[in-house]
N, CA, C and O atoms as a Tinker XYZ file with bonds, in Angstrom:
   320  protein
     1  N     19.866000  -18.872000   17.143000    73     2
     2  CA    19.315000  -18.388000   17.904000    64     1     3
     3  C     19.061000  -16.761000   15.953000    63     2     4     5
     4  O     19.794000  -16.584000   14.981000    81     3
     5  N     17.798000  -16.118000   16.343000    73     3     6
     6  CA    17.386000  -15.428000   15.540000    64     5     7
     7  C     18.408000  -13.496000   14.808000    63     6     8     9
     8  O     17.703000  -12.499000   14.968000    81     7
     9  N     19.519000  -13.293000   14.294000    73     7    10
    10  CA    19.024000  -12.365000   13.876000    64     9    11
    11  C     18.601000  -10.971000   13.855000    63    10    12    13
    12  O     17.449000  -10.895000   13.427000    81    11
    13  N     19.166000   -9.697000   14.196000    73    11    14
    14  CA    18.655000   -8.893000   13.640000    64    13    15
    15  C     17.327000   -8.871000   12.219000    63    14    16    17
    16  O     16.174000   -8.807000   11.793000    81    15
    17  N     19.220000   -9.024000   12.027000    73    15    18
    18  CA    17.547000   -9.065000   10.053000    64    17    19
    19  C     16.203000   -9.738000    9.917000    63    18    20    21
    20  O     15.046000   -9.525000    9.556000    81    19
    21  N     16.791000  -10.426000   10.277000    73    19    22
    22  CA    15.718000  -12.494000   10.065000    64    21    23
    23  C     14.849000  -11.465000   11.426000    63    22    24    25
    24  O     13.694000  -11.151000   11.138000    81    23
    25  N     15.274000  -11.074000   12.546000    73    23    26
    26  CA    13.309000  -10.402000   12.996000    64    25    27
    27  C     12.604000   -9.230000   12.635000    63    26    28    29
    28  O     11.469000   -8.936000   13.009000    81    27
    29  N     13.500000   -8.438000   11.724000    73    27    30
    30  CA    13.348000   -7.627000   10.790000    64    29    31
    31  C     12.420000   -8.209000    9.752000    63    30    32    33
    32  O     11.253000   -7.850000    9.592000    81    31
    33  N     13.265000   -9.466000    8.823000    73    31    34
    34  CA    12.619000   -9.367000    7.878000    64    33    35
    35  C     10.411000  -10.341000    8.897000    63    34    36    37
    36  O      9.414000  -10.012000    8.254000    81    35
    37  N     10.221000  -10.977000    9.775000    73    35    38
    38  CA     9.295000  -11.189000    9.643000    64    37    39
    39  C      8.146000  -10.063000   11.248000    63    38    40    41
    40  O      7.246000  -10.334000   12.044000    81    39
    41  N      8.847000   -9.055000   10.948000    73    39    42
    42  CA     8.029000   -7.979000   12.108000    64    41    43
    43  C      6.827000   -7.624000   11.530000    63    42    44    45
    44  O      6.208000   -6.861000   12.271000    81    43
    45  N      5.838000   -8.056000    9.754000    73    43    46
    46  CA     4.144000   -7.675000    9.472000    64    45    47
    47  C      4.068000   -9.007000    9.284000    63    46    48    49
    48  O      3.003000   -9.236000    8.710000    81    47
    49  N      4.980000  -10.507000    9.588000    73    47    50
    50  CA     3.830000  -11.324000   10.210000    64    49    51
    51  C      3.823000  -11.608000   11.826000    63    50    52    53
    52  O      2.811000  -12.203000   12.194000    81    51
    53  N      4.568000  -11.359000   12.638000    73    51    54
    54  CA     4.449000  -11.375000   13.696000    64    53    55
    55  C      2.939000   -9.942000   14.538000    63    54    56    57
    56  O      2.440000  -10.004000   15.662000    81    55
    57  N      2.622000   -8.735000   13.284000    73    55    58
    58  CA     2.246000   -8.165000   13.903000    64    57    59
    59  C      0.502000   -9.456000   13.520000    63    58    60    61
    60  O     -0.370000   -9.944000   14.239000    81    59
    61  N      0.726000   -9.479000   12.477000    73    59    62
    62  CA    -0.670000  -10.276000   11.849000    64    61    63
    63  C     -1.391000  -10.985000   12.147000    63    62    64    65
    64  O     -2.563000  -11.301000   11.947000    81    63
    65  N      0.301000  -11.522000   13.251000    73    63    66
    66  CA    -0.378000  -13.066000   13.947000    64    65    67
    67  C     -0.214000  -14.528000   13.276000    63    66    68    69
    68  O     -0.777000  -15.603000   13.483000    81    67
    69  N      0.823000  -14.097000   12.362000    73    67    70
    70  CA     0.820000  -15.551000   11.193000    64    69    71
    71  C      1.616000  -15.766000   11.229000    63    70    72    73
    72  O      1.808000  -16.389000   10.184000    81    71
    73  N      3.073000  -15.712000   12.123000    73    71    74
    74  CA     4.201000  -16.646000   12.572000    64    73    75
    75  C      4.171000  -17.928000   12.626000    63    74    76    77
    76  O      3.029000  -18.246000   12.292000    81    75
    77  N      4.978000  -19.154000   12.935000    73    75    78
    78  CA     4.642000  -20.896000   13.657000    64    77    79
    79  C      5.577000  -20.127000   15.136000    63    78    80    81
    80  O      6.520000  -19.527000   15.654000    81    79
    81  N      4.513000  -20.697000   15.148000    73    79    82
    82  CA     5.282000  -21.245000   17.172000    64    81    83
    83  C      6.897000  -21.133000   16.826000    63    82    84    85
    84  O      7.483000  -20.150000   17.281000    81    83
    85  N      7.535000  -21.955000   16.156000    73    83    86
    86  CA     8.842000  -21.973000   16.356000    64    85    87
    87  C      9.433000  -20.777000   16.453000    63    86    88    89
    88  O     10.224000  -20.339000   17.288000    81    87
    89  N      8.535000  -19.882000   14.660000    73    87    90
    90  CA     9.696000  -18.765000   14.863000    64    89    91
    91  C      9.124000  -17.372000   16.110000    63    90    92    93
    92  O      9.854000  -16.566000   16.686000    81    91
    93  N      7.521000  -17.514000   16.210000    73    91    94
    94  CA     7.270000  -16.494000   17.319000    64    93    95
    95  C      7.935000  -16.829000   18.454000    63    94    96    97
    96  O      8.142000  -15.903000   19.239000    81    95
    97  N      8.247000  -17.699000   18.687000    73    95    98
    98  CA     8.901000  -17.940000   20.061000    64    97    99
    99  C     10.827000  -17.311000   19.243000    63    98   100   101
   100  O     11.133000  -16.164000   19.568000    81    99
   101  N     11.500000  -17.807000   18.646000    73    99   102
   102  CA    12.277000  -16.896000   18.174000    64   101   103
   103  C     12.610000  -15.291000   17.888000    63   102   104   105
   104  O     13.647000  -14.631000   17.834000    81   103
   105  N     11.735000  -15.116000   17.792000    73   103   106
   106  CA    11.226000  -13.724000   17.441000    64   105   107
   107  C     11.570000  -12.657000   19.263000    63   106   108   109
   108  O     12.281000  -11.903000   19.928000    81   107
   109  N     10.454000  -13.406000   19.142000    73   107   110
   110  CA    10.185000  -13.438000   21.681000    64   109   111
   111  C     11.250000  -13.569000   22.040000    63   110   112   113
   112  O     11.091000  -12.969000   23.104000    81   111
   113  N     12.262000  -13.861000   22.062000    73   111   114
   114  CA    13.783000  -14.565000   22.670000    64   113   115
   115  C     14.535000  -13.809000   22.164000    63   114   116   117
   116  O     15.529000  -13.683000   22.879000    81   115
   117  N     14.637000  -12.558000   20.274000    73   115   118
   118  CA    15.884000  -11.805000   20.286000    64   117   119
   119  C     14.913000  -10.925000   21.089000    63   118   120   121
   120  O     15.103000  -10.682000   22.281000    81   119
   121  N     13.768000  -10.413000   20.325000    73   119   122
   122  CA    13.153000   -9.377000   20.943000    64   121   123
   123  C     13.894000   -8.881000   22.699000    63   122   124   125
   124  O     14.844000   -8.127000   22.909000    81   123
   125  N     13.029000   -9.639000   23.719000    73   123   126
   126  CA    14.100000   -8.944000   24.335000    64   125   127
   127  C     14.920000   -9.328000   25.305000    63   126   128   129
   128  O     14.769000   -9.272000   26.525000    81   127
   129  N     16.220000   -9.911000   24.355000    73   127   130
   130  CA    17.281000   -9.186000   24.333000    64   129   131
   131  C     18.226000   -8.273000   23.838000    63   130   132   133
   132  O     19.408000   -7.945000   23.937000    81   131
   133  N     16.741000   -7.902000   23.022000    73   131   134
   134  CA    17.808000   -6.267000   22.373000    64   133   135
   135  C     17.088000   -5.111000   21.489000    63   134   136   137
   136  O     16.830000   -4.975000   20.293000    81   135
   137  N     16.935000   -4.520000   22.403000    73   135   138
   138  CA    16.690000   -3.312000   22.615000    64   137   139
   139  C     16.738000   -3.140000   21.416000    63   138   140   141
   140  O     15.712000   -3.668000   20.988000    81   139
   141  N     17.450000   -2.610000   20.362000    73   139   142
   142  CA    17.289000   -1.601000   19.546000    64   141   143
   143  C     16.303000   -2.633000   18.830000    63   142   144   145
   144  O     15.409000   -2.789000   19.662000    81   143
   145  N     16.022000   -3.372000   17.780000    73   143   146
   146  CA    14.526000   -4.475000   17.372000    64   145   147
   147  C     13.585000   -4.229000   18.068000    63   146   148   149
   148  O     12.481000   -4.479000   17.583000    81   147
   149  N     13.666000   -3.486000   19.847000    73   147   150
   150  CA    12.592000   -3.598000   19.803000    64   149   151
   151  C     11.753000   -2.378000   19.974000    63   150   152   153
   152  O     10.539000   -2.316000   20.169000    81   151
   153  N     12.568000   -1.484000   19.872000    73   151   154
   154  CA    12.526000    0.133000   19.396000    64   153   155
   155  C     12.665000   -0.093000   17.545000    63   154   156   157
   156  O     13.215000    0.930000   17.137000    81   155
   157  N     12.501000   -0.608000   16.896000    73   155   158
   158  CA    12.372000   -1.042000   15.561000    64   157   159
   159  C     10.641000   -1.641000   15.508000    63   158   160   161
   160  O      9.719000   -1.181000   14.835000    81   159
   161  N     10.621000   -2.996000   16.623000    73   159   162
   162  CA     9.053000   -2.511000   16.383000    64   161   163
   163  C      8.592000   -1.501000   17.675000    63   162   164   165
   164  O      7.590000   -2.183000   17.889000    81   163
   165  N      8.554000   -1.064000   18.101000    73   163   166
   166  CA     7.157000    0.072000   18.280000    64   165   167
   167  C      7.464000    1.442000   17.329000    63   166   168   169
   168  O      6.621000    2.333000   17.229000    81   167
   169  N      8.661000    1.494000   16.702000    73   167   170
   170  CA     8.368000    2.500000   15.078000    64   169   171
   171  C      7.012000    1.642000   14.094000    63   170   172   173
   172  O      5.876000    1.976000   13.758000    81   171
   173  N      7.702000    0.639000   13.927000    73   171   174
   174  CA     7.435000    0.249000   12.394000    64   173   175
   175  C      5.387000   -0.751000   12.984000    63   174   176   177
   176  O      4.610000   -1.446000   12.330000    81   175
   177  N      5.360000   -0.235000   14.468000    73   175   178
   178  CA     3.494000   -0.509000   14.879000    64   177   179
   179  C      2.493000    0.761000   15.003000    63   178   180   181
   180  O      1.282000    0.949000   14.887000    81   179
   181  N      3.786000    1.628000   15.339000    73   179   182
   182  CA     3.019000    3.038000   15.239000    64   181   183
   183  C      3.106000    3.210000   13.624000    63   182   184   185
   184  O      2.141000    3.812000   13.153000    81   183
   185  N      4.104000    2.784000   12.683000    73   183   186
   186  CA     3.702000    3.126000   11.462000    64   185   187
   187  C      2.565000    2.807000   10.244000    63   186   188   189
   188  O      2.162000    3.294000    9.188000    81   187
   189  N      2.277000    1.375000   11.342000    73   187   190
   190  CA     1.292000   -0.090000   10.577000    64   189   191
   191  C      0.060000    1.204000   11.368000    63   190   192   193
   192  O     -0.882000    1.444000   10.613000    81   191
   193  N      0.031000    1.827000   12.461000    73   191   194
   194  CA    -1.671000    2.185000   12.844000    64   193   195
   195  C     -1.778000    3.318000   12.229000    63   194   196   197
   196  O     -2.948000    3.624000   12.000000    81   195
   197  N     -0.726000    4.313000   11.753000    73   195   198
   198  CA    -0.661000    5.702000   11.023000    64   197   199
   199  C     -1.348000    5.528000    9.974000    63   198   200   201
   200  O     -2.317000    6.199000    9.620000    81   199
   201  N     -0.623000    4.141000    9.151000    73   199   202
   202  CA    -0.970000    4.368000    8.476000    64   201   203
   203  C     -2.402000    3.856000    7.253000    63   202   204   205
   204  O     -2.578000    4.041000    6.049000    81   203
   205  N     -3.445000    2.934000    8.692000    73   203   206
   206  CA    -3.955000    2.414000    8.513000    64   205   207
   207  C     -5.128000    3.356000    8.721000    63   206   208   209
   208  O     -6.285000    2.936000    8.716000    81   207
   209  N     -4.798000    4.714000    8.915000    73   207   210
   210  CA    -5.883000    6.062000   10.083000    64   209   211
   211  C     -5.816000    6.452000    8.716000    63   210   212   213
   212  O     -6.853000    7.009000    8.354000    81   211
   213  N     -4.873000    6.338000    7.766000    73   211   214
   214  CA    -4.626000    7.392000    6.672000    64   213   215
   215  C     -6.352000    6.806000    5.724000    63   214   216   217
   216  O     -6.900000    5.707000    5.802000    81   215
   217  N     -6.741000    7.926000    4.990000    73   215   218
   218  CA    -8.187000    8.113000    4.919000    64   217   219
   219  C     -7.518000    8.126000    2.839000    63   218   220   221
   220  O     -6.854000    8.920000    2.172000    81   219
   221  N     -8.303000    6.562000    2.507000    73   219   222
   222  CA    -8.240000    6.865000    1.490000    64   221   223
   223  C     -9.118000    7.824000    0.051000    63   222   224   225
   224  O    -10.275000    7.800000   -0.369000    81   223
   225  N     -7.824000    8.627000   -0.369000    73   223   226
   226  CA    -8.767000    9.499000   -2.082000    64   225   227
   227  C     -9.592000    9.047000   -2.534000    63   226   228   229
   228  O     -9.883000    8.210000   -1.680000    81   227
   229  N    -10.311000    8.928000   -3.340000    73   227   230
   230  CA   -10.520000    8.084000   -4.907000    64   229   231
   231  C    -10.507000    9.383000   -5.578000    63   230   232   233
   232  O    -10.739000   10.569000   -5.341000    81   231
   233  N    -10.081000    8.520000   -6.642000    73   231   234
   234  CA    -9.055000    9.885000   -7.661000    64   233   235
   235  C    -10.371000    9.850000   -8.615000    63   234   236   237
   236  O    -11.064000    8.887000   -8.943000    81   235
   237  N    -10.494000   11.424000   -8.995000    73   235   238
   238  CA   -11.405000   12.277000  -10.291000    64   237   239
   239  C    -10.824000   10.554000  -10.732000    63   238   240   241
   240  O     -9.817000    9.926000  -10.406000    81   239
   241  N    -12.468000   10.090000  -11.951000    73   239   242
   242  CA   -12.187000    9.633000  -12.799000    64   241   243
   243  C    -11.076000   10.388000  -14.353000    63   242   244   245
   244  O    -10.060000    9.913000  -14.861000    81   243
   245  N    -11.660000   11.374000  -14.617000    73   243   246
   246  CA   -11.299000   12.631000  -16.036000    64   245   247
   247  C     -9.444000   12.315000  -15.132000    63   246   248   249
   248  O     -8.797000   11.479000  -15.762000    81   247
   249  N     -8.850000   12.766000  -14.125000    73   247   250
   250  CA    -8.180000   12.317000  -13.859000    64   249   251
   251  C     -6.697000   10.924000  -13.451000    63   250   252   253
   252  O     -5.478000   10.879000  -13.286000    81   251
   253  N     -8.171000    9.823000  -13.473000    73   251   254
   254  CA    -7.391000    8.566000  -13.768000    64   253   255
   255  C     -7.470000    8.638000  -15.189000    63   254   256   257
   256  O     -6.445000    8.695000  -15.868000    81   255
   257  N     -8.326000    8.639000  -15.564000    73   255   258
   258  CA    -7.837000    8.462000  -17.502000    64   257   259
   259  C     -6.725000    8.794000  -17.706000    63   258   260   261
   260  O     -5.822000    8.053000  -18.094000    81   259
   261  N     -6.594000   10.790000  -17.301000    73   259   262
   262  CA    -5.387000   11.957000  -17.933000    64   261   263
   263  C     -3.691000   10.428000  -17.427000    63   262   264   265
   264  O     -2.607000   10.549000  -17.998000    81   263
   265  N     -3.939000    9.225000  -16.339000    73   263   266
   266  CA    -2.595000    9.037000  -15.497000    64   265   267
   267  C     -2.764000    7.681000  -16.436000    63   266   268   269
   268  O     -1.780000    6.966000  -16.245000    81   267
   269  N     -3.597000    7.145000  -17.296000    73   267   270
   270  CA    -3.488000    6.119000  -18.079000    64   269   271
   271  C     -3.496000    6.285000  -19.697000    63   270   272   273
   272  O     -3.666000    5.400000  -20.536000    81   271
   273  N     -3.269000    7.624000  -19.888000    73   271   274
   274  CA    -2.888000    8.009000  -20.859000    64   273   275
   275  C     -1.704000    8.115000  -20.466000    63   274   276   277
   276  O     -1.024000    7.171000  -20.869000    81   275
   277  N     -1.305000    8.640000  -20.028000    73   275   278
   278  CA     0.132000    9.590000  -19.783000    64   277   279
   279  C      0.908000    7.868000  -19.640000    63   278   280   281
   280  O      1.822000    7.844000  -20.465000    81   279
   281  N      0.830000    6.595000  -18.937000    73   279   282
   282  CA     1.293000    5.991000  -18.440000    64   281   283
   283  C      1.340000    4.808000  -19.635000    63   282   284   285
   284  O      2.017000    3.791000  -19.792000    81   283
   285  N      0.134000    5.555000  -20.493000    73   283   286
   286  CA     0.598000    4.056000  -22.218000    64   285   287
   287  C      0.876000    5.052000  -23.611000    63   286   288   289
   288  O      0.462000    4.936000  -24.765000    81   287
   289  N      1.596000    5.882000  -23.088000    73   287   290
   290  CA     2.132000    7.070000  -23.830000    64   289   291
   291  C      3.456000    7.043000  -24.351000    63   290   292   293
   292  O      4.376000    6.605000  -23.661000    81   291
   293  N      3.658000    7.515000  -25.626000    73   291   294
   294  CA     5.394000    7.486000  -26.149000    64   293   295
   295  C      6.234000    6.758000  -24.967000    63   294   296   297
   296  O      5.858000    7.123000  -23.853000    81   295
   297  N      7.329000    5.771000  -24.962000    73   295   298
   298  CA     8.110000    5.686000  -24.028000    64   297   299
   299  C      7.600000    5.604000  -22.664000    63   298   300   301
   300  O      7.497000    6.450000  -21.776000    81   299
   301  N      7.415000    4.824000  -22.704000    73   299   302
   302  CA     6.009000    3.534000  -21.217000    64   301   303
   303  C      6.292000    2.620000  -21.898000    63   302   304   305
   304  O      5.381000    1.898000  -21.493000    81   303
   305  N      6.922000    1.864000  -22.791000    73   303   306
   306  CA     6.879000    0.577000  -22.388000    64   305   307
   307  C      6.098000   -0.469000  -22.936000    63   306   308   309
   308  O      6.175000   -1.698000  -22.916000    81   307
   309  N      5.244000    0.447000  -23.482000    73   307   310
   310  CA     4.196000   -0.269000  -24.303000    64   309   311
   311  C      4.159000   -0.413000  -25.322000    63   310   312   313
   312  O      3.952000    0.579000  -26.021000    81   311
   313  N      4.422000   -2.339000  -26.249000    73   311   314
   314  CA     4.225000   -1.611000  -28.087000    64   313   315
   315  C      2.551000   -0.800000  -28.435000    63   314   316   317
   316  O      1.480000   -1.029000  -27.872000    81   315
   317  N      2.818000    0.063000  -29.422000    73   315   318
   318  CA     1.491000    0.712000  -29.600000    64   317   319
   319  C      1.684000    0.121000  -30.802000    63   318   320
   320  O      0.834000    0.227000  -31.686000    81   319
């Protein structure tokens, strides 16, 4: 029997329909009997739907360069 932690670990694959038939069956059996995991799945689905709707904003080139400069500056862990 699948445990809650295992169910949570495969939810992304479940939503992408990439689970093996065996794991899919185990997850569906678990979800049938586990109200907390069903609630978690509903929340997970909603979050995925909202994330898909978020507009990607392109960073202006000057800001991107400043960020690169900052990240490669002193203390960044890169050798200079």
